Structure formats: C-alpha cells, structure tokens
N, C-alpha and C positions, 0 to 999 in steps of 0.2 A: 559567404566567405568575404572577409574584409582584409585586404592587403594592407599591412601596417608599414612595411619597409622592404626595400629591395637593395641589395648590396652586390655590385658587380664583382664576381670572383675571377673571371677570365673573360675572354672575348665571347665564348659560347656558354658560359655558366654564370648563374647568379644565385645568391642566397635570398630566398623570399621568406618573410615573416608574416604569418597570417593569423587571424582570429576566426574561429568558426564554432559550430556546435556539432556534436556527434552523440546520437542516442540521448539527447536531452542534457548533455554535459558541455560546458564551455571549454574549448581547447585552444591551445596555441601550437602552431606548427612552424618549425624552422627547418627549411628544406632546400637542398640544392636543386635548381631547375636547369634544364638544358634547352638550347634553342634548336628545335627540330627543323624549322624553316625560318627564314627571316621574319621576326616579329611573333613567332609561335613558340611559346615557352611551355615546357612540360615538366612535371615533377619527376625527379629521379628517386632512387631508393635511399640516398644518403640524406639523413635528417633525423629530427626528433619531434615527437608530438607529446604534449603533456597537458594535464588539466590546468586551467588558468589559476586554480587555487595555489599552485606552486610558483606562479609568476614572480611574486615578490622575493621568494627565496632564491630563485634562479638569477634574478636581476642582481641581488646582493652578492651572490657568488661570482658573477661576472665582474662586478665592480671591484671585488676583492682581488680577482685575478689581474685586473688592470692595475691596481695599486701595487701588487707584487711585481709586476712587469716594470712599472715606472721606477720603483726602488732599485730593481736589478739594473735597469738602464742607467740610472744616476750613478750607481757604483762603478759601472763600466766606464763612464765618462771621466770620473775622478781618477781612475787607474791610468788612462791614456794621456 
C-alpha cells in the first residue's frame, strides 16, 4: 500500500488516500481514518474504493465541483 496523501479532517480523524492492489487489480482508496491511540490510525467504514482506471474521471469530476464552487463563491462576493 502506498499512502498518497493525508488530509486532517479533525483532531482525531484524517482522510487518507492510498494506492494498492486487490486480487490483481490496481485500486485507489479514499477513507476516513481515526486515531485509536496517539499515533495509531485505523481505517473506518466511511470511504470509497475504486479501480484506478476511473481515477482520471473522478479527478475531472472533483475539478468540476471545485469550479462550480468557485463560481458560486464569486457570485456571493458580488452580491454582498
């Protein structure tokens, strides 16, 4: 398993993005981990695992969501 990124969600939770293989297939896992003990992070049930062949599509969809959010935020700034 290769940890790609970790994003601190709260004091006791983080979102960990990993690359791994399962039954001969390359997978990406985006999962909330919780701190059981100081420095001991365990995966929780909240998350998504998908084939890396969908990675480009998911990345594009997240970029589109970011663009929509940026446009929405710009409109709110103009109104105030």
